[in-house]
C-alpha positions in Angstrom: -1.8 17.9 -14.1 0.7 15.2 -13.4 3.5 17.8 -12.7 1.6 19.9 -10.2 4.8 20.4 -8.2 6.3 22.3 -11.1 3.3 24.6 -11.4 2.6 25.7 -7.9 4.6 27.7 -5.3 7.2 28.8 -7.8 8.1 31.7 -5.5 9.4 29.3 -2.8 12.8 27.7 -2.6 12.8 24.0 -3.5 13.3 23.0 0.2 10.4 25.2 1.3 8.3 23.9 -1.4 9.0 20.3 -0.5 8.2 20.8 3.1 5.0 22.7 2.4 3.8 20.1 -0.2 4.5 17.2 2.2 2.5 19.0 4.9 -0.4 19.8 2.6 -0.6 16.2 1.4 -0.7 15.1 5.1 -3.6 17.6 5.6 -5.5 16.2 2.7 -5.1 12.6 4.1 -5.9 13.7 7.7 -9.1 15.4 6.7 -10.5 13.4 3.7 -14.1 14.6 4.2 -13.4 18.3 3.9 -13.8 20.2 0.7 -10.9 22.1 -1.0 -12.0 25.5 0.5 -12.4 24.0 3.9 -9.0 22.4 3.8 -7.4 25.7 2.7 -9.2 27.6 5.5 -8.1 25.0 8.1 -4.5 25.1 7.0 -4.4 28.9 7.0 -6.2 29.0 10.4 -3.7 26.6 11.9 -0.7 28.5 10.5 -2.1 31.8 11.8 -2.6 30.2 15.2 1.0 28.9 15.3 2.3 32.3 14.2 0.3 33.9 17.0 1.9 31.7 19.6 5.3 32.3 18.0 5.9 28.7 17.1 5.2 28.5 13.3 5.6 25.3 11.3 7.0 27.4 8.4 8.6 30.8 8.9 8.2 31.6 5.3 4.5 31.2 5.2 3.8 34.3 7.3 4.7 36.4 4.2 2.2 34.6 2.0 -0.8 34.1 4.3 -2.8 36.9 2.9 -1.5 36.5 -0.7 -4.0 35.6 -3.4 -1.3 33.7 -5.4 -0.6 31.5 -2.3 -4.3 30.9 -1.9 -4.7 29.9 -5.6 -1.7 27.6 -5.4 -3.2 25.9 -2.3 -6.4 25.5 -4.1 -4.7 23.9 -7.2 -2.7 21.5 -5.0 -5.7 20.3 -3.0 -7.8 19.9 -6.1 -5.0 17.9 -7.6 -4.9 15.7 -4.5 -8.7 15.2 -4.8 -8.3 14.3 -8.5 -5.5 11.9 -7.7 -7.6 10.2 -5.0 -10.5 9.7 -7.4 -8.2 8.2 -10.0 -6.9 5.7 -7.4 -10.4 4.7 -6.4 -11.3 4.2 -10.1 -8.4 1.8 -10.7 -8.6 0.0 -7.3 -10.7 -2.9 -8.6 -8.3 -3.5 -11.5 -5.3 -3.4 -9.1 -7.0 -5.8 -6.7 -7.8 -8.2 -9.6 -4.2 -8.0 -10.8 -2.9 -8.7 -7.3 -5.2 -11.8 -7.1 -3.9 -13.0 -10.5 -0.3 -12.5 -9.4 -1.0 -14.5 -6.3 -2.4 -17.4 -8.3 0.6 -17.2 -10.7 3.1 -17.3 -7.8 1.3 -20.3 -6.3 1.5 -22.2 -9.7 5.2 -21.3 -10.0 5.8 -22.7 -6.5 3.9 -25.9 -7.2 5.8 -26.3 -10.5 9.1 -25.9 -8.6 8.0 -28.4 -5.9 7.0 -30.9 -8.6 10.6 -31.0 -9.8 12.2 -31.5 -6.4 12.6 -34.6 -4.2 10.8 -34.6 -0.9 12.7 -33.5 2.2 13.5 -35.8 5.1 11.2 -33.9 7.4 8.4 -34.2 4.9 8.9 -38.0 4.5 9.2 -38.4 8.3 5.9 -36.4 8.8 4.2 -38.5 6.1 5.3 -41.7 7.8 4.2 -40.5 11.2 0.8 -39.4 9.9 0.1 -42.6 8.0 0.9 -44.7 11.1 -1.2 -42.5 13.3 -4.3 -43.0 11.1 -3.5 -46.6 10.0 -3.3 -45.7 6.3 -1.3 -47.6 3.8 1.7 -45.6 2.6 2.2 -44.8 -1.0 5.5 -45.3 -2.8 7.7 -42.3 -2.0 10.7 -43.4 -4.2 9.6 -41.5 -7.3 7.4 -38.9 -5.6 8.0 -35.2 -5.6 7.6 -32.7 -2.8 4.3 -31.6 -4.3 3.0 -35.2 -4.3 4.0 -35.8 -0.7 2.5 -32.4 0.3 -0.8 -33.3 -1.4 -0.9 -36.7 0.2 -0.4 -35.2 3.6 -3.1 -32.6 2.9 -5.5 -35.3 1.8 -5.0 -37.2 5.1 -5.3 -34.1 7.2 -8.5 -33.0 5.5 -10.0 -36.5 5.6 -9.5 -36.9 9.4 -10.3 -33.4 10.6 
């Protein structure tokens, strides 16, 4: 079912097929609470309406509106969209967990990088200013890393907030 695009609407040109599938996918997203048959009926109703007012979305659809093959292809496509949606919902917790783990990993990598670099002038200036403001004894910043100075600043801020 992965290659639904190669199975349905074989009688359309590639461009027509692409336009139609994009619109059908938008219909599925726009009306998530409707069943497959209701979505098909809504799509066919809308297309008939636009044909009646002589402003169709797709000129080529008028030839297929009453065709059983077209109806079956619509049904297959909407069922595939529903199947795909269910699969996404099933793996969502795993993806969220993976995102959280990646976030933690990026934070550890950033802290490791900071632990290898010397503190910036702005960081040292801010540390000096904050220690004077709170009358705290400064720690030796000669051999300190950016991570150390950042942690010292955070400790002071947390303590006096």
